[in-house]
C-alpha positions in Angstrom: -9.1 3.4 -5.5 -10.5 5.8 -8.1 -13.8 6.9 -6.4 -14.9 8.7 -3.3 -18.3 6.9 -3.0 -19.6 3.6 -4.3 -21.9 5.6 -6.6 -19.0 7.3 -8.3 -17.6 6.0 -11.6 -14.4 4.1 -11.1 -11.3 5.7 -12.6 -9.1 2.7 -13.7 -6.1 4.9 -14.0 -6.0 5.4 -10.2 -4.5 3.0 -7.7 -1.6 1.7 -5.7 1.3 -0.6 -6.7 3.0 -2.1 -3.7 6.7 -2.4 -4.7 7.9 -4.6 -1.8 6.6 -7.7 -0.1 6.7 -8.5 3.6 10.2 -9.6 4.5 11.9 -8.2 1.5 14.9 -5.9 2.3 14.4 -2.2 1.7 17.3 0.2 1.0 17.3 3.8 1.8 15.6 5.8 -1.0 13.7 2.8 -2.4 10.0 3.3 -3.1 7.6 1.1 -1.2 4.5 2.2 -3.0 3.7 3.8 -6.4 0.6 6.0 -6.3 -1.4 6.7 -9.4 -3.8 9.6 -8.8 -5.9 12.0 -10.7 -6.4 14.6 -8.0 -4.2 16.2 -5.3 -3.6 13.7 -2.5 -5.0 14.5 0.9 -2.2 14.8 3.5 -4.3 12.9 6.0 -4.6 10.0 3.6 -0.9 10.1 3.0 -0.3 9.8 6.8 -2.6 6.8 6.9 -0.7 5.1 4.1 2.6 5.8 5.7 1.4 4.3 9.0 0.5 1.1 7.1 4.2 0.2 6.8 6.8 -0.6 9.4 10.4 -0.9 8.6 12.5 -2.8 11.1 16.2 -3.7 11.3 15.6 -7.4 11.7 14.1 -9.7 9.0 10.4 -10.5 9.4 8.4 -13.4 8.1 5.1 -13.3 6.2 2.0 -14.2 8.2 0.0 -17.1 6.8 -3.0 -16.1 4.6 -4.7 -19.5 5.0 -5.1 -20.6 8.5 -7.0 -23.9 8.0 -8.6 -26.0 5.3 -12.0 -27.5 6.1 
């Protein structure tokens, strides 16, 4: 976050804070993400961010991050 191209200077005040982990319960009205931004947010980008989350009625489990040790 914080730049449009890799040549741009990084803005350290811009980024995302994910407020919930996979499998944690979410109550109506709770924030899943805190967005820190310096410019108006593109609605297309917001749609993409919203589609990154899926809220389901049944509990889920986290997928393994490490599949094997060599």
